[in-house]
C-alpha positions in Angstrom: -89.1 -45.3 162.7 -91.2 -42.3 161.9 -92.1 -41.7 165.5 -88.2 -42.4 166.3 -87.1 -39.4 164.3 -90.2 -37.6 165.5 -89.0 -38.3 169.1 -85.3 -37.5 168.2 -86.3 -34.1 166.8 -88.4 -32.9 169.6 -85.6 -34.0 172.1 -82.8 -32.1 169.9 -85.1 -29.1 170.0 -86.1 -29.1 173.5 -82.2 -29.5 174.4 -81.5 -26.5 172.3 -84.0 -24.4 174.1 -82.1 -24.8 177.5 -78.9 -24.4 176.1 -78.7 -20.7 175.3 -75.5 -19.2 173.7 -73.6 -17.5 176.6 -72.8 -13.8 175.9 -69.5 -12.9 177.2 -67.9 -9.2 177.6 -65.1 -8.9 175.1 -61.6 -7.2 176.2 -61.6 -4.3 174.0 -58.3 -2.9 175.4 -55.6 -1.1 172.8 -52.1 -2.0 173.0 -49.5 -0.2 175.3 -49.0 3.6 174.1 -46.2 5.7 174.7 -47.2 9.2 176.6 -44.4 11.6 175.6 -43.8 14.1 178.7 -42.7 17.6 177.4 -42.1 20.2 179.8 -43.5 18.2 182.5 -46.8 17.3 180.8 -48.0 14.6 178.8 -51.6 13.8 177.5 -53.6 10.7 176.3 -57.1 9.9 175.3 -59.1 7.3 173.6 -62.5 7.1 171.7 -64.2 3.9 171.9 -66.7 3.2 169.3 -67.9 -0.1 167.4 -67.7 -2.0 170.5 -70.9 -3.8 172.7 -72.0 -2.6 175.8 -70.8 -4.7 178.4 -67.1 -4.6 177.0 -64.4 -4.0 179.0 -60.8 -2.3 178.6 -57.9 -1.8 180.5 -55.5 0.7 178.3 -52.0 1.3 179.2 -49.9 4.6 178.4 -46.4 4.0 179.0 -43.6 7.0 180.0 -40.4 7.2 181.4 -39.1 9.4 184.0 -35.3 10.3 183.9 -35.2 11.7 187.3 -36.7 11.7 190.9 -40.3 13.7 190.7 -43.7 14.0 192.0 -46.3 12.7 189.8 -50.0 13.4 189.2 -52.6 12.1 186.7 -56.0 13.2 185.9 -58.8 11.7 183.8 -62.3 12.7 182.5 -64.6 10.7 180.8 -67.5 12.6 179.2 -71.2 11.4 178.4 -74.6 13.3 177.5 -76.3 11.8 180.2 -75.5 9.4 183.3 -75.4 5.6 182.5 -74.4 5.9 179.0 -70.9 6.3 177.5 -68.2 4.4 179.6 -68.0 3.6 183.5 -64.3 4.1 184.5 -63.4 1.7 187.0 -59.8 2.5 187.8 -56.6 5.0 187.2 -53.6 3.3 188.3 -50.1 3.9 188.4 -47.7 0.8 187.9 -43.7 0.5 187.2 -43.3 -1.2 184.0 -42.7 -4.8 185.7 -46.5 -4.7 186.6 -46.0 -3.7 190.5 -48.8 -1.3 191.5 -47.4 2.1 192.7 -50.8 3.6 193.7 -54.4 4.0 193.1 -56.4 6.8 191.4 -59.5 8.1 193.2 -62.5 9.3 191.5 -63.7 12.7 192.2 -67.1 13.2 190.1 -69.2 10.7 188.8 -72.3 12.4 187.2 -72.3 12.5 183.2 -68.8 13.5 183.6 -66.3 11.0 185.7 -63.4 12.6 186.9 -60.3 10.4 188.4 -57.2 11.7 189.8 -53.9 10.1 191.3 -50.9 11.6 193.0 -47.5 10.3 194.4 -44.6 12.0 195.5 -41.1 11.1 195.3 -41.3 9.0 192.3 -37.9 7.4 191.1 -36.2 7.5 187.8 -37.8 4.5 185.9 -40.2 3.2 183.4 -44.0 3.1 184.3 -47.5 3.2 183.0 -50.7 4.6 183.7 -53.7 2.1 183.2 -57.2 3.1 182.6 -59.8 0.4 182.9 -63.5 0.4 182.5 -66.6 -0.8 181.1 -68.7 0.1 178.0 -72.1 1.2 178.9 -73.1 2.5 175.3 -71.2 3.9 172.2 -69.5 6.0 171.9 -67.5 6.4 174.7 -64.6 9.1 175.1 -62.0 9.4 177.8 -58.9 12.0 178.2 -56.4 12.5 180.7 -52.7 14.0 181.3 -50.0 13.2 183.2 -47.6 16.0 184.9 -44.4 15.8 186.6 -42.7 18.4 189.0 -39.0 18.1 189.7 -38.4 17.2 193.0 -34.8 18.6 193.0 -33.8 21.8 191.9 -32.0 22.5 188.8 -28.4 23.6 189.1 -29.8 26.9 187.2 -32.2 27.7 190.0 -28.9 27.5 192.5 -27.1 29.9 189.8 -29.9 32.5 190.1 -30.0 32.2 194.0 -26.7 32.9 194.3 -26.5 35.7 191.7 -29.7 37.5 193.5 -27.7 37.0 197.0 -24.5 38.8 195.5 -27.0 41.4 194.1 -28.6 42.2 197.5 -25.3 41.8 199.4 -24.1 44.4 196.8 -26.8 46.9 197.3 -26.5 46.3 201.1 -22.6 47.3 200.8 -23.1 50.3 198.7 -26.0 51.7 201.3 -23.5 51.1 203.9 -20.5 53.4 202.6 
């Protein structure tokens, strides 16, 4: 019986040696956060800490456009040296229903990562910008901005145009007389 117990214990130990606990990357994404766009610009960002290297994130920043517009989003991720902090893998624009509108492009990737996305003729609707990436080491930080430019001139623009033309016409008429 002693031999049976020793055999069972050694068998259990051998099996335990071959079955190591798998380490999976955790999803450390934040919930959706609203970006207030005031005077054509809005800002977002995140400090990522108390996480493990290899963790992933896909943060959503929501906003609503009230009129047709051209849209630009920029993102910067800072680290003290290459290979630390965050590895940004995407900056993408989606409609609120999850339909991809456009993907951003990485511009710089050397200690400071820079991403940008631009689209023209974006219709009035709700959207979100998704920032995705991996944690290389902590802490990691990114910050971004969104900018909108109205695609259609506002009524005040037409009023100033007509006022300027009237002024030029009055000056020309006065010179002629």
